[in-house]
Structure formats: C-alpha cells, structure tokens
C-alpha positions as CSV (number, residue, x, y, z in Angstrom):
1,M,91.6,161.9,161.2
2,S,91.4,163.1,157.7
3,T,92.3,159.6,156.5
4,F,89.4,158.2,158.5
5,L,87.1,160.7,156.9
6,F,88.6,159.9,153.5
7,V,87.9,156.2,154.0
8,I,84.3,156.8,155.1
9,S,83.8,159.1,152.2
10,F,85.2,156.4,149.9
11,I,82.9,153.8,151.4
12,C,79.9,156.1,151.0
13,H,80.8,156.7,147.4
14,L,81.1,153.0,146.7
15,I,77.7,152.3,148.4
16,S,76.1,155.1,146.4
17,F,77.6,153.8,143.1
18,F,76.3,150.3,144.1
19,F,72.7,151.7,144.6
20,I,72.9,153.8,141.4
21,I,73.8,150.7,139.4
22,L,71.0,148.7,141.1
23,L,68.5,151.4,140.3
24,S,69.6,151.6,136.7
25,L,69.2,147.8,136.4
26,K,65.7,148.0,137.8
27,L,64.9,150.9,135.5
28,S,66.1,149.0,132.5
29,K,64.0,145.9,133.5
30,V,60.9,148.2,133.8
31,K,61.6,149.7,130.4
32,E,61.9,146.2,128.9
33,L,58.7,145.1,130.5
34,E,57.0,148.2,129.2
35,K,58.2,147.5,125.7
36,K,57.0,143.9,125.9
37,Q,53.6,145.1,127.1
38,T,53.4,147.6,124.3
39,K,54.3,145.0,121.8
40,M,51.7,142.6,123.2
41,M,49.1,145.3,123.0
42,K,49.9,146.0,119.4
43,D,49.8,142.3,118.6
44,M,46.4,142.0,120.3
45,E,45.1,145.0,118.4
46,E,46.2,143.5,115.1
47,A,44.7,140.1,116.0
48,I,41.4,141.7,116.9
49,A,41.4,143.9,113.8
50,T,42.1,140.9,111.7
51,Y,39.3,138.9,113.4
52,L,36.9,141.8,112.9
53,L,37.8,142.1,109.2
54,E,37.2,138.4,108.7
55,F,33.9,138.6,110.6
56,K,32.9,141.6,108.5
57,E,33.7,139.8,105.3
58,E,31.8,136.7,106.4
59,N,28.8,138.9,107.2
60,E,29.0,140.7,103.9
61,K,29.1,137.3,102.1
62,F,26.1,136.1,104.2
63,I,24.1,139.2,103.4
64,G,25.0,138.9,99.7
65,T,23.8,135.3,99.6
66,L,20.7,136.2,101.6
67,T,19.9,139.0,99.3
68,K,20.4,136.8,96.3
69,T,18.1,134.2,97.8
70,I,15.4,136.8,98.6
71,N,15.6,138.2,95.1
72,R,15.4,134.7,93.6
73,M,12.3,134.0,95.8
74,E,10.7,137.3,94.8
75,R,11.3,136.6,91.1
76,K,9.9,133.1,91.5
77,N,6.8,134.5,93.3
78,K,6.3,137.1,90.6
79,K,6.5,134.5,87.9
80,E,3.9,132.4,89.8
81,E,1.7,135.4,90.2
82,R,1.9,136.1,86.5
83,R,1.1,132.5,85.7
84,A,-1.9,132.6,88.0
85,V,-3.2,135.8,86.5
86,L,-3.0,134.6,82.9
87,P,-5.9,132.4,81.9
88,T,-4.2,129.3,80.6
89,Y,-7.1,126.9,80.3
90,L,-9.2,125.8,77.5
91,P,-12.4,123.9,78.3
92,N,-11.9,120.3,77.7
93,I,-14.2,117.3,78.2
94,E,-13.2,116.7,81.8
95,Q,-14.0,120.3,82.8
96,I,-17.3,120.1,81.0
97,K,-18.1,116.9,82.9
98,D,-17.2,118.6,86.1
99,Q,-19.6,121.4,85.3
100,V,-22.4,118.9,84.6
101,D,-21.7,116.9,87.7
102,I,-21.5,120.0,90.0
103,S,-24.4,118.9,92.2
104,T,-22.8,115.6,93.1
105,T,-19.4,117.3,93.7
106,H,-21.1,119.8,96.0
107,I,-22.7,117.0,98.1
108,T,-19.4,115.0,98.2
109,H,-17.6,118.2,99.3
110,E,-20.0,118.6,102.2
111,R,-19.4,115.1,103.3
112,V,-15.7,115.5,103.2
113,S,-15.8,118.8,105.1
114,S,-18.1,117.3,107.8
115,D,-15.6,114.4,108.1
116,K,-12.7,116.8,108.5
117,D,-14.7,118.8,111.1
118,T,-15.4,115.7,113.2
119,E,-11.7,114.6,112.8
120,M,-10.5,118.0,114.0
121,N,-13.0,117.9,116.9
122,N,-11.7,114.4,117.9
123,E,-8.1,115.6,117.7
124,L,-9.0,118.7,119.9
125,Q,-10.7,116.5,122.4
126,S,-7.7,114.1,122.7
127,L,-5.4,117.1,123.0
128,M,-7.6,118.4,125.8
129,Q,-7.6,115.1,127.5
130,Q,-3.8,114.7,127.3
131,A,-3.4,118.3,128.7
132,L,-5.7,117.6,131.6
133,Q,-4.0,114.3,132.4
134,L,-0.6,115.9,132.4
135,H,-2.0,118.8,134.5
136,K,-3.3,116.3,137.0
137,Q,0.1,114.7,137.2
138,G,1.4,118.0,138.4
139,K,3.2,119.2,135.3
140,T,3.5,122.9,134.7
141,I,2.0,124.6,131.7
142,E,5.4,125.1,130.1
143,E,6.1,121.3,130.5
144,I,2.7,120.4,129.1
145,A,3.2,122.7,126.1
146,R,6.7,121.2,125.4
147,I,5.4,117.6,125.7
148,L,2.4,118.2,123.4
149,E,4.4,120.5,121.1
150,K,1.8,123.3,121.4
151,G,2.0,126.9,122.6
152,K,2.0,127.9,126.2
153,T,-1.0,130.2,125.7
154,E,-2.9,127.4,123.8
155,I,-2.5,125.0,126.8
156,E,-3.5,127.7,129.2
157,L,-6.7,128.4,127.2
158,L,-7.5,124.7,127.0
159,L,-7.2,124.3,130.8
160,K,-9.3,127.4,131.4
161,F,-12.0,126.3,129.1
162,R,-12.1,122.9,130.8
163,Q,-12.4,124.5,134.2
164,M,-15.4,126.6,133.1
C-alpha cells in the first residue's frame, strides 16, 4: 500500500510541477505584455510631446510674423498721419482756379450727389424686389441672405418694412 501512496504522491507532484510551469509561463507572458504596453505609452508620450513642441514653435513663428505685420502697419499708419498733418501744399494756379470756380463746383457736386442718391435708391428697390420674389418662392431668410450676399438681419428688416 505504501507503494501505491508513493505513486499517487509522485503523480500529484508531477501534476503540481506541470501547473507551476504553466503559471510561470503565463506570468512571463503577462510581464512581457506589460513591458510592451509601457514602451508603447512612452513612445506615444514622446510623439505627443514632439507634436506639441512643433505646434508651439509654429504658433510662436506665427505670432512673431503677425506682430511684425501689425508693427509695420502701425508704423505705416503713423507715417501717413504725419504726412496728413504736415501742410505740404503751396497754392498753384490750379488751386486758385478751383477757388475761383467754387460756385460751379458746388452745383456740380450737388448734381453728382443727387445722381448717387437715386442710384442707391434704385439699387435698394431692386434688392427689395429680389428679396420679396425669393420670399414668395418659399425661400427662408437665411437662404435669401446667402443668395443676395446680404446679412440675415438686413433681409428680415427689408421684408418687415415691405409688410408695413
């Protein structure tokens, strides 16, 4: 009987060694997987950090060029203001003629302004007619504004004034 127990004990030991080896293999696979994931996370962090640095550099370059452009525009505006402030004219014959003919210029200016007023009025009327026609076709205010290249509020006001 002791031999039988010895054989059973030996078989149990073999089975336990088999399971221990199996568990150690699984544990090593899990550790390898964990190492791969850690490496991937580090790579991703490096890639994102690199991308953010490049993005930051591009933004700084853009801000620099924008600042230069703004400064250049400000300097240009200041120069133009200085030129406008300084009197740079000497009366010449043409200017004296203009002063003498001031009455005719004034009358001509009134005609031109009245022509411009009628032209603007005609343009406004045609715009109103187009807006009404599109509204009758069932277009929404947004669509009318997009078609006529005007603001949504402007179209709403045109339609409301027409209804009054």
